[in-house]
N, C-alpha and C positions, 0 to 999 in steps of 0.2 A: 792610520796616518800618524807619523811621528812629528811632533811640533817642537822645535828648539828655539831658544832665545840666544842670540850670539852677537859678538862684536865682529864687524867687517870693516874694510878700509874707510867706508863713508859714515860709520856710526853703529848703532845698535838696532837690531830688527828681530822679528820672529820669522821663522822659515820652516818649510817642510823638508825633512831629511829623506833623501832618496837613496835607495840601494838596499841590499840584503842586510838583515840584522847582524849576521855574523861576519860581515865583510870588514876588512881593515879600514881605518879612518880615511886613508888616501883614496879609497875606492868609493866613498860616499860623497854625495853632494848635498848642499842645502839650498833650496830655492826660496828666495825671500817672498813673504806675503805682504799685501798692501797695507794692512792695518794691524789688527790684533786677531787672536784665534777664537774670539767669542761670537763670531758671526760667520757669514759665508767666507770661505777661503779663496782669495783672489791673488794669484801669483803676479809679481811685478815683471818677471822675465829675467831678473838678476839671479845668478847662481855662483856659488863658490865651492871649491873642494872643502870638505869638512876639516881637512888637515891645515887649511889656510885661514881658518877663523878660530876664535876662542869662544867656547860654549860658556854661557852664564847660567845661573839658576833659571829654569824654564818659566818661572812665574815669580812675580813680586806680590805676595799675598797681603791682604789687610790683616790676616791673622792665621796662625797655625793652631788647629784644634787636634789634640792627640788623645789617645785612649791608653790607659795603663792596665797592666795585668790582663791582657786579652788573649793570652795563650796559657793553657793550664800549667804546662811544665815551667814556663817563665814565672808565673805567679808563685809556684812552689820554690823555685830557686831564689826568689826574693823573700821567702819565708812566710808565705801565706797561701790562700786559695783565691781563685778567680772570683771577683765580685758578681753578685746576681745582676746588678744593673751596671751599665757602662761607667767606668771611672774616667772622667774627662779632665783635661787640663789644657792650658794655653802656653804656646811658645811665642815670643814676640817676633814680628816681621824682621827685626834687625838680627835675628839669629840665623837667617837664611843665607846660605852660600851655594855655589854650584859645583859641579864636578871639576876637579883640578885645583880648586881653591883649597886653602889650608885651614884645618881645625886649630884654633889657637887656645892653648890650655891656660886657664887662669892660674896665677902664681899661688893663690891661697887655697887651692884644692889639691889633695894628694891621691884622689881616686876618681878617675874619669873613665866612664864606660862607653862603648859603642852599643847601639841598638838598631840593627837593620830592620827595615819595615817597607811594606807597600804603602805608597802615598796616593791619595785620591785628590784630584783637582776639581773643584766645583765650577760649573759652567754657567749657572744663572742664579739669580737671587732665590734663596730657599728659606722659608719660614713655616714651621709646623707642617712639614712634609710627611704625609702618611708613608708608612714603610713600603706599601705596595707601589708607590710612585717615586721612591727615593732614588733609584738608579737613573732616573730620567734627568736629574739635575747635575749629573757628572759630565765634565768635559773629557776627562781621561785620567791616566794613571802615570805615576813616575816612581822613582826609587827614593827612599828617605833613610836618614840616619838620625835617630833621636839621641844625640850625644848628651850625656848626663854626668854631672858632678855628683857622684853617689854619696860622698861624705856630706855635702851640703844638703842634699835631699833628706838624709837621715837626721841631720842636726835641726833642720827647719820643720820637719814633719809636714811639709807641703812642697810643691814642685817648682815654684817660680824661679828661685835663684839657681837651683841645681840644673835646670833645664833651659834657662833663659839667656845664658851668655852669648855674646856675639860669636858667630860661626858654629853654634851648637845645633844647627838644623841644615845639614847638607841635603839638597834634593837635586835630582837630575838622572841621566843626562838630558832627557827630553820628556815630553808628554806623549804617551801612546793612547790614541783615542779609540782604537778598535781592539778590545781585549776583554776576554772573560776572566774576571779576577777571582773566581770561586775556588780554584785549586792550582795555585802557582807556586813554584819552588822559590824560596828565599834563602840565599846564602850570604854569609859575611866572612871575609878572610882578613886577617891581619898579617902583613908581611908574607902573603901567599899561603898561610896556614888557615884551613877552614875552622871557624869557631862557632858559627851558627848554620844550621841546615834544617829548615822547616818548610811548611806549606801553608798557604792562606786558608785551606780547608780546615785547619786546626784552630781557627779563630773561635773564641767563645761567643762573641757578638759579631755577626756578619756586617758587611758594609752597609746594607740597607738599614739595619737596625741602628747602626751608629749615626747615620745621617738623620733618621727620624728623631732619635734621641737628642742629638746636638741641635738640630733646627728647632726643636721645641724650646731649648734654652736660649739660643741666640740666632739671629739671622745670619745665614751663610751667604757670602757674596761671591760673585765671579772672581776666580783666581785664588780663593781661600784653599788652604791645604789641610787635609785630614791625614794624620798619621795613624795607621790602623792597628798598631800594636806590634810587638816584637816576639819572635819565637825564643825558646830557651837557648842559652849559650852565651849570653852577654858577658862581657869581660873588659878589662882595663886596656886603655891605650896610653902610650907615653910619647914624648917628643922623639922624632925620628921614625915613628911607625908610619906605615901606609895601610889604610883601611879601605876595603872594597866591598860594597853591598851590591848584589846582583839579584834581580827579580826576573824570572822566566818570562819571556815575551816582551820585555822592555829593554833591558840592557844593564850596564854596570855604572855605578857611581863610585868614584875613587877620589880619596882625599888624603893628603899628607897631614902629619901632625907636628906642630911646632909649639914651643913655649912662647907665651905672650910677653 
C-alpha cells in the first residue's frame, strides 16, 4: 500500500495511491483516508487524480534520525572506514520537505552535497526494541535525500549545522507499507546524469540493527524518520540543478535547487 499526504481542494489529507507504480501521474488516483495511517485504513470515498493534487512530505516527524558512513565505499570516499557501531545524528523536523519542493541553499556554504537514501517510517512507539523484533515497529518506507553542507560539517566536526538547514531533508513521494527492504536499488541523478547507484544489501548495519541501536538511545515515535545511509557517489548540487533519488519498489523523489 502506498500512503501519500497531499493538498486537495478542501484541505490536507492522507490517502492511498491507486494504480501501477510505473504509471504516469494522470493515470494514478489517490483515495482519501478518514484519519491517519497509524491505525486501520478507512477510506472516505473521496478520490482525486494524482495529477490534480499536490504531494506533500508523506509524514511530519518529531525527529529524523540518520546514520552516517553506513556503506563501505561511501565511508572511504569520505576519507575513512565504516565504524563498528552505528554513527547516528539528528536532523530537525524543520528540514523536511516533499517531492517537488525546492532545496534552498544557504548563502554561507560553498559545498552542498546530495545523499540519496532509503528512509524508514516508524509506525508505533519504540524503546529498547530487540533486534529480532525491530522490523515490527515499521509503518513503511520512503525515499530520502540527506542534503549536507559539507564545508560546515568539516568546520564544525559534528553534523548539526551542516545537515540541519531548512529544506535539507526531502522525503517522498509516499510511504510504501509492503516492501522487503533488504536488497533494493538506490539511484541518484542530477540533471538526468546518474551519480549514485547502489543497493541496500550493501549496508554495513542493516535496518533492524539501526532500530535496535537508535531505540536504545531515544524513544522512536510514530512518524519518526530513519535515514539509513547513502551509497558511494555523493556530490555537489548548485542552484538550477534538479536532483532525483529513486528507490526500487517505492518511486522517485525529485527536487529543484535554488539559492536562498
